[in-house]
N, CA, C and O atoms as CSV, one atom per row, in Angstrom:
chain,resi,resn,atom,element,x,y,z
A,1,MET,N,N,0.824,-1.198,0.000
A,1,MET,CA,C,0.000,0.000,0.000
A,1,MET,C,C,0.869,1.264,0.000
A,1,MET,O,O,0.408,2.328,0.413
A,2,SER,N,N,2.113,1.155,-0.457
A,2,SER,CA,C,3.022,2.289,-0.433
A,2,SER,C,C,2.522,3.459,-1.287
A,2,SER,O,O,2.838,4.610,-0.986
A,3,TRP,N,N,1.764,3.193,-2.323
A,3,TRP,CA,C,1.250,4.278,-3.167
A,3,TRP,C,C,0.169,5.087,-2.463
A,3,TRP,O,O,-0.207,6.163,-2.929
A,4,LEU,N,N,-0.334,4.572,-1.339
A,4,LEU,CA,C,-1.329,5.309,-0.551
A,4,LEU,C,C,-0.714,6.026,0.643
A,4,LEU,O,O,-1.439,6.640,1.426
A,5,ARG,N,N,0.600,5.965,0.800
A,5,ARG,CA,C,1.256,6.572,1.963
A,5,ARG,C,C,0.964,8.066,2.042
A,5,ARG,O,O,0.941,8.776,1.037
A,6,LYS,N,N,0.746,8.510,3.259
A,6,LYS,CA,C,0.466,9.920,3.529
A,6,LYS,C,C,1.558,10.477,4.429
A,6,LYS,O,O,2.157,9.751,5.222
A,7,GLN,N,N,1.806,11.762,4.298
A,7,GLN,CA,C,2.784,12.425,5.156
A,7,GLN,C,C,2.231,12.677,6.553
A,7,GLN,O,O,2.969,12.641,7.537
A,8,SER,N,N,0.918,12.932,6.631
A,8,SER,CA,C,0.293,13.260,7.909
A,8,SER,C,C,-1.157,12.795,7.901
A,8,SER,O,O,-1.907,13.084,6.968
A,9,VAL,N,N,-1.545,12.071,8.951
A,9,VAL,CA,C,-2.928,11.619,9.100
A,9,VAL,C,C,-3.429,12.074,10.462
A,9,VAL,O,O,-2.758,11.889,11.477
A,10,LEU,N,N,-4.607,12.669,10.473
A,10,LEU,CA,C,-5.227,13.176,11.694
A,10,LEU,C,C,-6.372,12.259,12.112
A,10,LEU,O,O,-7.224,11.900,11.300
A,11,VAL,N,N,-6.377,11.884,13.403
A,11,VAL,CA,C,-7.427,11.020,13.941
A,11,VAL,C,C,-8.077,11.727,15.135
A,11,VAL,O,O,-7.455,11.844,16.191
A,12,PRO,N,N,-9.313,12.197,14.982
A,12,PRO,CA,C,-10.022,12.786,16.121
A,12,PRO,C,C,-10.431,11.701,17.121
A,12,PRO,O,O,-10.937,10.649,16.729
A,13,LEU,N,N,-10.210,11.961,18.409
A,13,LEU,CA,C,-10.587,11.023,19.458
A,13,LEU,C,C,-11.629,11.654,20.369
A,13,LEU,O,O,-11.529,12.828,20.726
A,14,ASP,N,N,-12.634,10.859,20.743
A,14,ASP,CA,C,-13.645,11.341,21.700
A,14,ASP,C,C,-13.758,10.407,22.903
A,14,ASP,O,O,-14.765,10.421,23.611
A,15,PHE,N,N,-12.734,9.605,23.131
A,15,PHE,CA,C,-12.640,8.629,24.223
A,15,PHE,C,C,-13.539,7.414,24.017
A,15,PHE,O,O,-13.618,6.566,24.906
A,16,SER,N,N,-14.213,7.301,22.887
A,16,SER,CA,C,-15.026,6.110,22.626
A,16,SER,C,C,-14.117,5.017,22.067
A,16,SER,O,O,-13.053,5.300,21.517
A,17,GLU,N,N,-14.545,3.780,22.213
A,17,GLU,CA,C,-13.785,2.665,21.661
A,17,GLU,C,C,-13.651,2.795,20.145
A,17,GLU,O,O,-12.606,2.484,19.575
A,18,LEU,N,N,-14.731,3.261,19.497
A,18,LEU,CA,C,-14.680,3.436,18.041
A,18,LEU,C,C,-13.569,4.397,17.619
A,18,LEU,O,O,-12.885,4.167,16.622
A,19,SER,N,N,-13.397,5.466,18.380
A,19,SER,CA,C,-12.368,6.431,17.992
A,19,SER,C,C,-10.973,5.844,18.180
A,19,SER,O,O,-10.085,6.096,17.366
A,20,TYR,N,N,-10.765,5.061,19.248
A,20,TYR,CA,C,-9.460,4.414,19.428
A,20,TYR,C,C,-9.204,3.373,18.341
A,20,TYR,O,O,-8.066,3.178,17.915
A,21,GLN,N,N,-10.263,2.710,17.898
A,21,GLN,CA,C,-10.119,1.704,16.839
A,21,GLN,C,C,-9.732,2.334,15.504
A,21,GLN,O,O,-9.219,1.642,14.624
A,22,ALA,N,N,-9.966,3.624,15.340
A,22,ALA,CA,C,-9.612,4.309,14.089
A,22,ALA,C,C,-8.101,4.505,13.948
A,22,ALA,O,O,-7.614,4.813,12.860
A,23,ILE,N,N,-7.367,4.330,15.036
A,23,ILE,CA,C,-5.917,4.527,14.973
A,23,ILE,C,C,-5.250,3.432,14.130
A,23,ILE,O,O,-4.324,3.712,13.368
A,24,ALA,N,N,-5.717,2.191,14.267
A,24,ALA,CA,C,-5.098,1.077,13.525
A,24,ALA,C,C,-5.162,1.285,12.006
A,24,ALA,O,O,-4.133,1.168,11.341
A,25,PRO,N,N,-6.337,1.588,11.436
A,25,PRO,CA,C,-6.344,1.844,9.988
A,25,PRO,C,C,-5.539,3.083,9.606
A,25,PRO,O,O,-4.945,3.126,8.529
A,26,ALA,N,N,-5.516,4.081,10.471
A,26,ALA,CA,C,-4.728,5.287,10.189
A,26,ALA,C,C,-3.250,4.950,10.126
A,26,ALA,O,O,-2.508,5.513,9.320
A,27,ARG,N,N,-2.827,4.031,10.979
A,27,ARG,CA,C,-1.419,3.613,11.017
A,27,ARG,C,C,-0.988,2.991,9.683
A,27,ARG,O,O,0.183,3.066,9.310
A,28,GLU,N,N,-1.927,2.383,8.976
A,28,GLU,CA,C,-1.629,1.752,7.695
A,28,GLU,C,C,-1.275,2.770,6.601
A,28,GLU,O,O,-0.655,2.408,5.601
A,29,TYR,N,N,-1.657,4.016,6.781
A,29,TYR,CA,C,-1.439,5.042,5.751
A,29,TYR,C,C,-0.123,5.808,5.917
A,29,TYR,O,O,0.241,6.597,5.045
A,30,VAL,N,N,0.591,5.589,7.021
A,30,VAL,CA,C,1.814,6.348,7.282
A,30,VAL,C,C,3.007,5.413,7.460
A,30,VAL,O,O,2.845,4.237,7.784
A,31,GLU,N,N,4.205,5.953,7.244
A,31,GLU,CA,C,5.436,5.169,7.431
A,31,GLU,C,C,5.610,4.742,8.880
A,31,GLU,O,O,5.863,3.571,9.166
A,32,ASP,N,N,5.471,5.704,9.797
A,32,ASP,CA,C,5.583,5.385,11.217
A,32,ASP,C,C,4.643,6.275,12.020
A,32,ASP,O,O,4.041,7.205,11.483
A,33,THR,N,N,4.525,5.983,13.297
A,33,THR,CA,C,3.528,6.673,14.127
A,33,THR,C,C,3.829,8.160,14.318
A,33,THR,O,O,2.947,8.914,14.729
A,34,SER,N,N,5.042,8.588,14.030
A,34,SER,CA,C,5.334,10.020,14.178
A,34,SER,C,C,4.587,10.856,13.140
A,34,SER,O,O,4.509,12.077,13.275
A,35,SER,N,N,4.041,10.218,12.112
A,35,SER,CA,C,3.237,10.922,11.105
A,35,SER,C,C,1.753,10.945,11.456
A,35,SER,O,O,0.944,11.522,10.728
A,36,LEU,N,N,1.400,10.315,12.575
A,36,LEU,CA,C,0.012,10.322,13.047
A,36,LEU,C,C,-0.175,11.422,14.071
A,36,LEU,O,O,0.692,11.665,14.910
A,37,VAL,N,N,-1.314,12.081,13.992
A,37,VAL,CA,C,-1.678,13.097,14.972
A,37,VAL,C,C,-3.086,12.774,15.452
A,37,VAL,O,O,-3.992,12.572,14.644
A,38,VAL,N,N,-3.266,12.727,16.771
A,38,VAL,CA,C,-4.618,12.577,17.307
A,38,VAL,C,C,-5.030,13.913,17.917
A,38,VAL,O,O,-4.210,14.651,18.463
A,39,ILE,N,N,-6.309,14.197,17.810
A,39,ILE,CA,C,-6.832,15.441,18.370
A,39,ILE,C,C,-8.071,15.130,19.195
A,39,ILE,O,O,-8.924,14.340,18.790
A,40,HIS,N,N,-8.155,15.766,20.358
A,40,HIS,CA,C,-9.365,15.689,21.178
A,40,HIS,C,C,-9.818,17.119,21.416
A,40,HIS,O,O,-9.008,17.990,21.734
A,41,VAL,N,N,-11.111,17.359,21.262
A,41,VAL,CA,C,-11.651,18.708,21.453
A,41,VAL,C,C,-12.537,18.723,22.687
A,41,VAL,O,O,-13.547,18.023,22.761
A,42,LEU,N,N,-12.133,19.538,23.654
A,42,LEU,CA,C,-12.906,19.713,24.884
A,42,LEU,C,C,-13.974,20.780,24.668
A,42,LEU,O,O,-13.775,21.731,23.912
A,43,THR,N,N,-15.097,20.610,25.336
A,43,THR,CA,C,-16.115,21.653,25.277
A,43,THR,C,C,-15.741,22.751,26.269
A,43,THR,O,O,-15.214,22.461,27.344
A,44,PRO,N,N,-16.004,23.991,25.923
A,44,PRO,CA,C,-15.693,25.084,26.848
A,44,PRO,C,C,-16.569,24.997,28.091
A,44,PRO,O,O,-17.727,24.587,28.022
A,45,LEU,N,N,-15.999,25.388,29.227
A,45,LEU,CA,C,-16.799,25.446,30.452
A,45,LEU,C,C,-17.687,26.674,30.402
A,45,LEU,O,O,-17.236,27.758,30.030
A,46,ASN,N,N,-18.928,26.510,30.769
A,46,ASN,CA,C,-19.859,27.628,30.819
A,46,ASN,C,C,-19.753,28.260,32.205
A,46,ASN,O,O,-20.146,27.650,33.199
A,47,GLN,N,N,-19.230,29.465,32.270
A,47,GLN,CA,C,-18.985,30.130,33.547
A,47,GLN,C,C,-20.261,30.578,34.257
A,47,GLN,O,O,-20.202,31.023,35.403
A,48,GLU,N,N,-21.412,30.469,33.596
A,48,GLU,CA,C,-22.665,30.870,34.216
A,48,GLU,C,C,-23.182,29.845,35.211
A,48,GLU,O,O,-23.952,30.182,36.111
A,49,TYR,N,N,-22.756,28.578,35.052
A,49,TYR,CA,C,-23.215,27.532,35.958
A,49,TYR,C,C,-22.438,27.587,37.265
A,49,TYR,O,O,-21.214,27.717,37.247
A,50,PRO,N,N,-23.137,27.488,38.413
A,50,PRO,CA,C,-22.465,27.575,39.718
A,50,PRO,C,C,-21.373,26.522,39.893
A,50,PRO,O,O,-20.341,26.806,40.502
A,51,VAL,N,N,-21.575,25.334,39.382
A,51,VAL,CA,C,-20.587,24.273,39.520
A,51,VAL,C,C,-19.284,24.663,38.818
A,51,VAL,O,O,-18.195,24.364,39.308
A,52,ALA,N,N,-19.401,25.318,37.694
A,52,ALA,CA,C,-18.217,25.685,36.925
A,52,ALA,C,C,-17.423,26.786,37.598
A,52,ALA,O,O,-16.219,26.892,37.363
A,53,THR,N,N,-18.048,27.608,38.425
A,53,THR,CA,C,-17.333,28.716,39.042
A,53,THR,C,C,-16.772,28.378,40.412
A,53,THR,O,O,-15.982,29.152,40.953
A,54,GLU,N,N,-17.162,27.229,40.998
A,54,GLU,CA,C,-16.635,26.866,42.320
A,54,GLU,C,C,-15.135,26.605,42.264
A,54,GLU,O,O,-14.369,27.230,42.998
A,55,ASP,N,N,-14.718,25.710,41.418
A,55,ASP,CA,C,-13.303,25.382,41.298
A,55,ASP,C,C,-12.993,24.975,39.857
A,55,ASP,O,O,-12.639,23.827,39.592
A,56,PRO,N,N,-13.126,25.916,38.940
A,56,PRO,CA,C,-12.913,25.528,37.537
A,56,PRO,C,C,-11.433,25.286,37.247
A,56,PRO,O,O,-10.560,26.017,37.716
A,57,LEU,N,N,-11.185,24.277,36.488
A,57,LEU,CA,C,-9.826,24.064,36.024
A,57,LEU,C,C,-9.557,25.060,34.903
A,57,LEU,O,O,-10.395,25.275,34.028
A,58,GLU,N,N,-8.427,25.635,34.945
A,58,GLU,CA,C,-8.052,26.521,33.856
A,58,GLU,C,C,-7.998,25.699,32.564
A,58,GLU,O,O,-7.738,24.497,32.598
A,59,ASP,N,N,-8.242,26.343,31.445
A,59,ASP,CA,C,-8.191,25.645,30.166
A,59,ASP,C,C,-6.857,24.928,29.980
A,59,ASP,O,O,-6.809,23.800,29.490
A,60,LYS,N,N,-5.790,25.587,30.372
A,60,LYS,CA,C,-4.462,24.987,30.230
A,60,LYS,C,C,-4.348,23.705,31.055
A,60,LYS,O,O,-3.770,22.719,30.597
A,61,GLN,N,N,-4.900,23.717,32.273
A,61,GLN,CA,C,-4.866,22.531,33.127
A,61,GLN,C,C,-5.724,21.409,32.541
A,61,GLN,O,O,-5.317,20.247,32.551
A,62,ARG,N,N,-6.890,21.747,32.039
A,62,ARG,CA,C,-7.771,20.740,31.423
A,62,ARG,C,C,-7.066,20.083,30.240
A,62,ARG,O,O,-7.070,18.860,30.101
A,63,LYS,N,N,-6.465,20.907,29.396
A,63,LYS,CA,C,-5.772,20.382,28.233
A,63,LYS,C,C,-4.599,19.488,28.647
A,63,LYS,O,O,-4.358,18.445,28.040
A,64,GLN,N,N,-3.879,19.906,29.680
A,64,GLN,CA,C,-2.741,19.130,30.176
A,64,GLN,C,C,-3.184,17.759,30.684
A,64,GLN,O,O,-2.536,16.753,30.395
A,65,LYS,N,N,-4.274,17.711,31.433
A,65,LYS,CA,C,-4.788,16.445,31.969
A,65,LYS,C,C,-5.201,15.492,30.844
A,65,LYS,O,O,-4.899,14.300,30.891
A,66,VAL,N,N,-5.887,16.021,29.841
A,66,VAL,CA,C,-6.295,15.187,28.712
A,66,VAL,C,C,-5.070,14.711,27.938
A,66,VAL,O,O,-5.010,13.558,27.512
A,67,GLN,N,N,-4.105,15.592,27.759
A,67,GLN,CA,C,-2.859,15.232,27.064
A,67,GLN,C,C,-2.170,14.069,27.782
A,67,GLN,O,O,-1.750,13.107,27.139
A,68,GLU,N,N,-2.053,14.153,29.098
A,68,GLU,CA,C,-1.415,13.092,29.880
A,68,GLU,C,C,-2.212,11.788,29.789
A,68,GLU,O,O,-1.636,10.712,29.629
A,69,PHE,N,N,-3.541,11.893,29.891
A,69,PHE,CA,C,-4.374,10.697,29.799
A,69,PHE,C,C,-4.192,10.006,28.449
A,69,PHE,O,O,-4.001,8.792,28.385
A,70,LEU,N,N,-4.251,10.784,27.381
A,70,LEU,CA,C,-4.106,10.205,26.042
A,70,LEU,C,C,-2.720,9.614,25.833
A,70,LEU,O,O,-2.579,8.568,25.201
A,71,GLN,N,N,-1.702,10.276,26.357
A,71,GLN,CA,C,-0.340,9.746,26.242
A,71,GLN,C,C,-0.258,8.365,26.891
A,71,GLN,O,O,0.310,7.437,26.315
A,72,ASN,N,N,-0.827,8.232,28.089
A,72,ASN,CA,C,-0.823,6.949,28.792
A,72,ASN,C,C,-1.652,5.903,28.057
A,72,ASN,O,O,-1.219,4.760,27.909
A,73,LYS,N,N,-2.831,6.283,27.598
A,73,LYS,CA,C,-3.724,5.359,26.899
A,73,LYS,C,C,-3.078,4.850,25.614
A,73,LYS,O,O,-3.115,3.652,25.332
A,74,LEU,N,N,-2.493,5.745,24.842
A,74,LEU,CA,C,-1.862,5.347,23.584
A,74,LEU,C,C,-0.642,4.462,23.834
A,74,LEU,O,O,-0.379,3.535,23.068
A,75,SER,N,N,0.098,4.743,24.896
A,75,SER,CA,C,1.235,3.893,25.259
A,75,SER,C,C,0.770,2.493,25.626
A,75,SER,O,O,1.383,1.505,25.221
A,76,GLU,N,N,-0.320,2.405,26.399
A,76,GLU,CA,C,-0.885,1.107,26.768
A,76,GLU,C,C,-1.313,0.323,25.529
A,76,GLU,O,O,-1.217,-0.904,25.500
A,77,MET,N,N,-1.779,1.029,24.519
A,77,MET,CA,C,-2.234,0.383,23.285
A,77,MET,C,C,-1.073,0.035,22.349
A,77,MET,O,O,-1.277,-0.595,21.311
A,78,GLY,N,N,0.141,0.446,22.717
A,78,GLY,CA,C,1.313,0.145,21.902
A,78,GLY,C,C,1.621,1.172,20.837
A,78,GLY,O,O,2.389,0.896,19.915
A,79,TYR,N,N,1.040,2.341,20.945
A,79,TYR,CA,C,1.290,3.412,19.972
A,79,TYR,C,C,2.204,4.459,20.595
A,79,TYR,O,O,1.749,5.336,21.329
A,80,GLU,N,N,3.470,4.363,20.302
A,80,GLU,CA,C,4.450,5.338,20.788
A,80,GLU,C,C,4.739,6.337,19.677
A,80,GLU,O,O,4.745,5.968,18.502
A,81,GLY,N,N,4.974,7.573,20.024
A,81,GLY,CA,C,5.395,8.574,19.046
A,81,GLY,C,C,4.275,9.311,18.341
A,81,GLY,O,O,4.538,10.142,17.472
A,82,ILE,N,N,3.034,9.025,18.697
A,82,ILE,CA,C,1.912,9.744,18.086
A,82,ILE,C,C,1.829,11.139,18.700
A,82,ILE,O,O,1.901,11.301,19.918
A,83,LYS,N,N,1.678,12.131,17.844
A,83,LYS,CA,C,1.514,13.504,18.332
A,83,LYS,C,C,0.089,13.667,18.854
A,83,LYS,O,O,-0.861,13.135,18.279
A,84,ILE,N,N,-0.044,14.407,19.947
A,84,ILE,CA,C,-1.355,14.619,20.574
A,84,ILE,C,C,-1.634,16.114,20.622
A,84,ILE,O,O,-0.804,16.905,21.071
A,85,GLN,N,N,-2.821,16.485,20.149
A,85,GLN,CA,C,-3.263,17.880,20.205
A,85,GLN,C,C,-4.586,17.936,20.948
A,85,GLN,O,O,-5.482,17.134,20.683
A,86,VAL,N,N,-4.715,18.868,21.870
A,86,VAL,CA,C,-5.964,19.064,22.599
A,86,VAL,C,C,-6.415,20.499,22.361
A,86,VAL,O,O,-5.653,21.443,22.574
A,87,GLU,N,N,-7.640,20.652,21.926
A,87,GLU,CA,C,-8.222,21.969,21.652
A,87,GLU,C,C,-9.478,22.156,22.488
A,87,GLU,O,O,-9.992,21.200,23.070
A,88,ILE,N,N,-9.965,23.370,22.546
A,88,ILE,CA,C,-11.213,23.671,23.240
A,88,ILE,C,C,-12.106,24.437,22.284
A,88,ILE,O,O,-11.689,25.434,21.694
A,89,GLY,N,N,-13.357,23.960,22.130
A,89,GLY,CA,C,-14.299,24.633,21.245
A,89,GLY,C,C,-15.252,23.663,20.585
A,89,GLY,O,O,-15.509,22.576,21.102
A,90,ASP,N,N,-15.773,24.063,19.441
A,90,ASP,CA,C,-16.675,23.219,18.666
A,90,ASP,C,C,-15.852,22.134,17.979
A,90,ASP,O,O,-14.920,22.451,17.239
A,91,PRO,N,N,-16.179,20.845,18.211
A,91,PRO,CA,C,-15.348,19.768,17.678
A,91,PRO,C,C,-15.114,19.817,16.172
A,91,PRO,O,O,-13.966,19.764,15.732
A,92,SER,N,N,-16.166,19.918,15.377
A,92,SER,CA,C,-15.968,19.868,13.924
A,92,SER,C,C,-15.125,21.044,13.437
A,92,SER,O,O,-14.251,20.865,12.588
A,93,THR,N,N,-15.371,22.221,13.952
A,93,THR,CA,C,-14.611,23.403,13.541
A,93,THR,C,C,-13.144,23.280,13.933
A,93,THR,O,O,-12.258,23.570,13.130
A,94,LYS,N,N,-12.890,22.854,15.152
A,94,LYS,CA,C,-11.510,22.723,15.625
A,94,LYS,C,C,-10.747,21.646,14.869
A,94,LYS,O,O,-9.565,21.813,14.571
A,95,ILE,N,N,-11.420,20.538,14.557
A,95,ILE,CA,C,-10.771,19.458,13.806
A,95,ILE,C,C,-10.371,19.950,12.418
A,95,ILE,O,O,-9.236,19.747,11.987
A,96,VAL,N,N,-11.298,20.594,11.726
A,96,VAL,CA,C,-11.021,21.090,10.378
A,96,VAL,C,C,-9.946,22.175,10.411
A,96,VAL,O,O,-9.037,22.167,9.581
A,97,ASP,N,N,-10.038,23.100,11.351
A,97,ASP,CA,C,-9.039,24.169,11.449
A,97,ASP,C,C,-7.645,23.605,11.720
A,97,ASP,O,O,-6.666,24.046,11.118
A,98,TYR,N,N,-7.557,22.631,12.623
A,98,TYR,CA,C,-6.257,22.058,12.947
A,98,TYR,C,C,-5.708,21.261,11.759
A,98,TYR,O,O,-4.508,21.297,11.491
A,99,ALA,N,N,-6.574,20.553,11.058
A,99,ALA,CA,C,-6.138,19.799,9.873
A,99,ALA,C,C,-5.533,20.749,8.829
A,99,ALA,O,O,-4.525,20.425,8.201
A,100,GLU,N,N,-6.146,21.904,8.652
A,100,GLU,CA,C,-5.612,22.890,7.715
A,100,GLU,C,C,-4.292,23.467,8.220
A,100,GLU,O,O,-3.361,23.683,7.445
A,101,LYS,N,N,-4.222,23.712,9.517
A,101,LYS,CA,C,-3.020,24.296,10.116
A,101,LYS,C,C,-1.802,23.392,9.916
A,101,LYS,O,O,-0.722,23.877,9.582
A,102,ILE,N,N,-1.969,22.081,10.118
A,102,ILE,CA,C,-0.832,21.165,9.987
A,102,ILE,C,C,-0.725,20.579,8.579
A,102,ILE,O,O,0.159,19.768,8.302
A,103,LYS,N,N,-1.624,20.993,7.700
A,103,LYS,CA,C,-1.631,20.513,6.312
A,103,LYS,C,C,-1.673,18.991,6.244
A,103,LYS,O,O,-0.879,18.361,5.545
A,104,THR,N,N,-2.617,18.416,6.984
A,104,THR,CA,C,-2.755,16.966,6.995
A,104,THR,C,C,-3.251,16.465,5.639
A,104,THR,O,O,-3.973,17.168,4.932
A,105,ASP,N,N,-2.860,15.261,5.293
A,105,ASP,CA,C,-3.257,14.667,4.010
A,105,ASP,C,C,-4.582,13.930,4.090
A,105,ASP,O,O,-5.263,13.754,3.080
A,106,LEU,N,N,-4.950,13.496,5.304
A,106,LEU,CA,C,-6.129,12.658,5.466
A,106,LEU,C,C,-6.623,12.722,6.896
A,106,LEU,O,O,-5.828,12.741,7.836
A,107,ILE,N,N,-7.935,12.755,7.059
A,107,ILE,CA,C,-8.562,12.650,8.383
A,107,ILE,C,C,-9.290,11.314,8.407
A,107,ILE,O,O,-10.059,11.002,7.498
A,108,ILE,N,N,-9.045,10.529,9.447
A,108,ILE,CA,C,-9.733,9.245,9.601
A,108,ILE,C,C,-10.490,9.282,10.917
A,108,ILE,O,O,-9.907,9.493,11.981
A,109,MET,N,N,-11.812,9.070,10.827
A,109,MET,CA,C,-12.624,9.114,12.041
A,109,MET,C,C,-13.818,8.175,11.927
A,109,MET,O,O,-14.278,7.873,10.825
A,110,PRO,N,N,-14.314,7.719,13.067
A,110,PRO,CA,C,-15.480,6.828,13.024
A,110,PRO,C,C,-16.775,7.608,12.981
A,110,PRO,O,O,-16.832,8.787,13.329
A,111,SER,N,N,-17.803,6.924,12.548
A,111,SER,CA,C,-19.158,7.450,12.667
A,111,SER,C,C,-19.835,6.617,13.738
A,111,SER,O,O,-19.726,5.390,13.736
A,112,HIS,N,N,-20.525,7.267,14.642
A,112,HIS,CA,C,-21.204,6.533,15.711
A,112,HIS,C,C,-22.517,5.921,15.238
A,112,HIS,O,O,-23.157,5.174,15.979
A,113,GLY,N,N,-22.914,6.229,14.025
A,113,GLY,CA,C,-24.085,5.587,13.440
A,113,GLY,C,C,-25.415,6.016,14.028
A,113,GLY,O,O,-26.383,5.258,13.998
A,114,ARG,N,N,-25.468,7.229,14.562
A,114,ARG,CA,C,-26.755,7.708,15.091
A,114,ARG,C,C,-27.721,7.948,13.943
A,114,ARG,O,O,-27.328,8.361,12.852
A,115,LYS,N,N,-28.985,7.682,14.212
A,115,LYS,CA,C,-30.015,7.894,13.196
A,115,LYS,C,C,-31.200,8.597,13.818
A,115,LYS,O,O,-31.351,8.646,15.038
A,116,GLY,N,N,-32.026,9.133,12.964
A,116,GLY,CA,C,-33.286,9.714,13.411
A,116,GLY,C,C,-33.117,10.928,14.296
A,116,GLY,O,O,-32.305,11.813,14.022
A,117,VAL,N,N,-33.897,10.956,15.366
A,117,VAL,CA,C,-33.959,12.123,16.246
A,117,VAL,C,C,-32.624,12.389,16.928
A,117,VAL,O,O,-32.218,13.546,17.046
A,118,SER,N,N,-31.929,11.342,17.382
A,118,SER,CA,C,-30.659,11.570,18.078
A,118,SER,C,C,-29.635,12.217,17.145
A,118,SER,O,O,-28.857,13.067,17.577
A,119,ARG,N,N,-29.629,11.817,15.861
A,119,ARG,CA,C,-28.717,12.435,14.913
A,119,ARG,C,C,-29.115,13.881,14.657
A,119,ARG,O,O,-28.260,14.758,14.534
A,120,PHE,N,N,-30.422,14.123,14.577
A,120,PHE,CA,C,-30.911,15.475,14.347
A,120,PHE,C,C,-30.557,16.381,15.524
A,120,PHE,O,O,-30.113,17.512,15.328
A,121,LEU,N,N,-30.753,15.889,16.741
A,121,LEU,CA,C,-30.484,16.696,17.928
A,121,LEU,C,C,-28.990,16.845,18.206
A,121,LEU,O,O,-28.523,17.941,18.518
A,122,LEU,N,N,-28.246,15.757,18.095
A,122,LEU,CA,C,-26.822,15.789,18.413
A,122,LEU,C,C,-25.966,16.193,17.223
A,122,LEU,O,O,-24.847,16.676,17.397
A,123,GLY,N,N,-26.484,15.997,16.021
A,123,GLY,CA,C,-25.705,16.289,14.828
A,123,GLY,C,C,-24.651,15.224,14.608
A,123,GLY,O,O,-24.537,14.285,15.395
A,124,SER,N,N,-23.912,15.361,13.584
A,124,SER,CA,C,-22.853,14.411,13.288
A,124,SER,C,C,-21.561,15.186,13.064
A,124,SER,O,O,-21.417,15.912,12.081
A,125,VAL,N,N,-20.625,15.017,13.997
A,125,VAL,CA,C,-19.332,15.677,13.858
A,125,VAL,C,C,-18.643,15.175,12.596
A,125,VAL,O,O,-18.060,15.958,11.846
A,126,ALA,N,N,-18.713,13.864,12.364
A,126,ALA,CA,C,-18.076,13.285,11.172
A,126,ALA,C,C,-18.645,13.897,9.894
A,126,ALA,O,O,-17.899,14.209,8.966
A,127,GLU,N,N,-19.950,14.064,9.848
A,127,GLU,CA,C,-20.575,14.652,8.658
A,127,GLU,C,C,-20.112,16.085,8.440
A,127,GLU,O,O,-19.795,16.472,7.315
A,128,ARG,N,N,-20.071,16.879,9.517
A,128,ARG,CA,C,-19.627,18.271,9.392
A,128,ARG,C,C,-18.157,18.358,8.992
A,128,ARG,O,O,-17.779,19.212,8.190
A,129,VAL,N,N,-17.320,17.469,9.556
A,129,VAL,CA,C,-15.903,17.472,9.184
A,129,VAL,C,C,-15.756,17.130,7.701
A,129,VAL,O,O,-14.994,17.779,6.984
A,130,ALA,N,N,-16.481,16.119,7.248
A,130,ALA,CA,C,-16.411,15.734,5.834
A,130,ALA,C,C,-16.867,16.867,4.920
A,130,ALA,O,O,-16.320,17.061,3.835
A,131,ARG,N,N,-17.867,17.608,5.368
A,131,ARG,CA,C,-18.400,18.697,4.550
A,131,ARG,C,C,-17.461,19.902,4.521
A,131,ARG,O,O,-17.326,20.559,3.489
A,132,LEU,N,N,-16.809,20.195,5.655
A,132,LEU,CA,C,-16.009,21.413,5.776
A,132,LEU,C,C,-14.529,21.243,5.426
A,132,LEU,O,O,-13.855,22.214,5.084
A,133,SER,N,N,-14.034,20.031,5.511
A,133,SER,CA,C,-12.603,19.790,5.334
A,133,SER,C,C,-12.164,19.960,3.886
A,133,SER,O,O,-12.890,19.627,2.950
A,134,ARG,N,N,-10.956,20.486,3.733
A,134,ARG,CA,C,-10.372,20.628,2.393
A,134,ARG,C,C,-9.549,19.402,2.008
A,134,ARG,O,O,-9.168,19.243,0.849
A,135,CYS,N,N,-9.275,18.528,2.995
A,135,CYS,CA,C,-8.535,17.305,2.692
A,135,CYS,C,C,-9.511,16.125,2.729
A,135,CYS,O,O,-10.613,16.259,3.260
A,136,PRO,N,N,-9.125,14.980,2.178
A,136,PRO,CA,C,-10.015,13.820,2.212
A,136,PRO,C,C,-10.320,13.364,3.643
A,136,PRO,O,O,-9.477,13.471,4.534
A,137,VAL,N,N,-11.527,12.861,3.844
A,137,VAL,CA,C,-11.951,12.356,5.144
A,137,VAL,C,C,-12.452,10.931,4.942
A,137,VAL,O,O,-13.349,10.680,4.136
A,138,LEU,N,N,-11.860,10.007,5.686
A,138,LEU,CA,C,-12.292,8.614,5.646
A,138,LEU,C,C,-13.109,8.365,6.908
A,138,LEU,O,O,-12.588,8.412,8.023
A,139,ILE,N,N,-14.404,8.098,6.711
A,139,ILE,CA,C,-15.303,7.852,7.847
A,139,ILE,C,C,-15.510,6.351,7.965
A,139,ILE,O,O,-16.010,5.704,7.044
A,140,LEU,N,N,-15.119,5.810,9.106
A,140,LEU,CA,C,-15.233,4.379,9.356
A,140,LEU,C,C,-16.592,4.056,9.960
A,140,LEU,O,O,-17.061,4.758,10.855
A,141,LYS,N,N,-17.211,3.014,9.480
A,141,LYS,CA,C,-18.505,2.572,9.997
A,141,LYS,C,C,-18.299,1.552,11.076
A,141,LYS,O,O,-19.269,1.050,11.645
């Protein structure tokens, strides 16, 4: 599959098993794991809620904790050398913006397969990424 090799592949993670499973096919498109980048997008804390104002973690601290967790999780899975990016904001927008920033060749992500009302209410991050991205997006079922 050398003719399909990519310089950079981005894999969005949402802590679901499906998202972790997307790393294996992504690994097939690159020479080594240093060409893989995983991204997790945190939702912003709403400062209007009393719980959020009692002891909110600074954005930097939240990102650091997720970075450490993902580093440990990926090491446990046998993936060393994968770059990890943590952003805060709207997932689809942040994924597409980061993919453009690093000039990734391919985004590989799972679809959770929601249908009907749940898809309408929750939307589909994968669908929005595929629609907005300037690079190819491989959506795994």
